[in-house]
C-alpha positions as CSV (number, residue, x, y, z in Angstrom):
1,X,-1.2,-61.3,3.1
2,X,0.6,-63.4,0.5
3,X,-0.5,-66.9,1.6
4,X,1.0,-69.7,-0.3
5,X,4.1,-67.9,-1.4
6,X,6.2,-69.1,1.5
7,X,8.5,-66.4,2.9
8,X,7.7,-63.8,0.3
9,X,5.2,-62.2,2.6
10,X,7.9,-61.8,5.2
11,X,10.2,-60.4,2.6
12,X,7.7,-57.8,1.6
13,X,7.4,-56.8,5.3
14,X,11.1,-56.6,5.7
15,X,11.4,-54.4,2.6
16,X,8.8,-52.1,3.9
17,X,10.6,-51.9,7.3
18,X,13.9,-51.2,5.5
19,X,12.2,-48.3,3.6
20,X,10.8,-46.9,6.8
21,X,14.2,-47.1,8.4
22,X,15.8,-45.3,5.5
23,X,13.3,-42.5,5.7
24,X,13.7,-42.2,9.4
25,X,17.5,-42.2,9.1
26,X,17.3,-39.3,6.6
27,X,15.0,-37.4,9.0
28,X,17.4,-38.1,11.9
29,X,20.4,-36.7,9.8
30,X,18.4,-33.5,9.3
31,X,17.5,-33.3,13.0
32,X,21.2,-33.8,13.9
33,X,22.1,-30.8,11.8
34,X,19.7,-28.7,13.9
35,X,20.6,-29.9,17.3
36,X,23.3,-27.7,19.0
37,X,25.8,-28.8,21.6
38,X,28.2,-26.7,23.6
39,X,31.7,-27.7,24.5
40,X,33.7,-25.7,27.0
41,X,37.0,-25.4,28.7
42,X,38.7,-23.2,31.3
43,X,35.5,-23.2,33.4
44,X,33.6,-21.7,30.6
45,X,36.2,-19.2,29.4
46,X,36.1,-20.8,26.0
47,X,33.0,-22.3,24.5
48,X,32.6,-24.1,21.2
49,X,29.2,-24.5,19.6
50,X,28.6,-27.4,17.1
51,X,25.8,-29.4,15.6
52,X,25.2,-32.9,16.7
53,X,26.7,-33.9,13.4
54,X,30.0,-32.5,14.6
55,X,30.1,-29.3,12.5
56,X,31.7,-26.5,14.4
57,X,29.4,-23.4,14.2
58,X,30.7,-21.0,16.7
59,X,33.4,-20.1,19.2
60,X,33.1,-17.7,22.2
61,X,36.3,-16.6,24.0
62,X,36.2,-14.6,27.2
63,X,38.5,-11.5,26.5
64,X,40.1,-11.8,29.9
65,X,42.3,-14.7,28.6
66,X,43.9,-12.6,25.9
67,X,47.3,-12.0,27.4
68,X,50.3,-12.3,25.1
69,X,52.3,-14.4,27.6
70,X,49.4,-16.9,27.8
71,X,49.1,-17.6,24.1
72,X,49.8,-21.3,24.5
73,X,47.2,-21.6,27.3
74,X,44.6,-19.9,25.1
75,X,45.3,-22.2,22.2
76,X,45.0,-25.2,24.5
77,X,41.7,-24.0,25.9
78,X,40.3,-23.4,22.4
79,X,41.4,-26.9,21.3
80,X,39.9,-28.4,24.5
81,X,36.6,-26.7,23.9
82,X,36.4,-27.9,20.3
83,X,37.2,-31.4,21.3
84,X,34.5,-31.3,24.1
85,X,31.9,-30.0,21.6
86,X,32.8,-32.8,19.1
87,X,32.6,-35.4,21.9
88,X,29.2,-34.1,23.0
89,X,28.1,-34.1,19.3
90,X,29.1,-37.8,18.9
91,X,27.3,-38.7,22.1
92,X,24.1,-36.9,21.1
93,X,24.2,-38.5,17.7
94,X,24.5,-41.9,19.2
95,X,21.6,-41.1,21.6
96,X,19.4,-40.1,18.7
97,X,20.3,-43.2,16.7
98,X,19.5,-45.4,19.7
99,X,16.0,-43.7,19.9
100,X,15.5,-44.5,16.2
101,X,16.5,-48.2,16.5
102,X,14.3,-48.6,19.5
103,X,11.4,-47.1,17.6
104,X,11.9,-49.5,14.8
105,X,12.1,-52.5,17.1
106,X,15.8,-53.2,16.3
107,X,18.1,-54.8,18.8
108,X,19.8,-52.3,21.2
109,X,23.4,-51.6,20.2
110,X,22.8,-52.5,16.6
111,X,25.3,-50.6,14.4
112,X,23.7,-48.5,11.7
113,X,23.9,-48.0,8.8
114,X,24.6,-51.6,8.0
């Protein structure tokens, strides 16, 4: 391509790859906001819905757990469901990022963004 210019041809290729990666990262961020994960606790009595970016979007609570004397248990179940959803969101985000880096030919486990 750019014979006689030393490593400049490689530099142009690297710049093109970097631009491709930037575009794919932006696309992945949009995808993560559309992917939904569900965290739950209490054998499904409390369910938290979040995007793969970690944004909490919904909470479902089975009415059978609303007993005044069990207030602390309910609070713990809600917190556990939210934490479970956040954990699943982080795992899904990492999985999507791994797919992106593989598609670009980057080494497995490479931390992005740089």
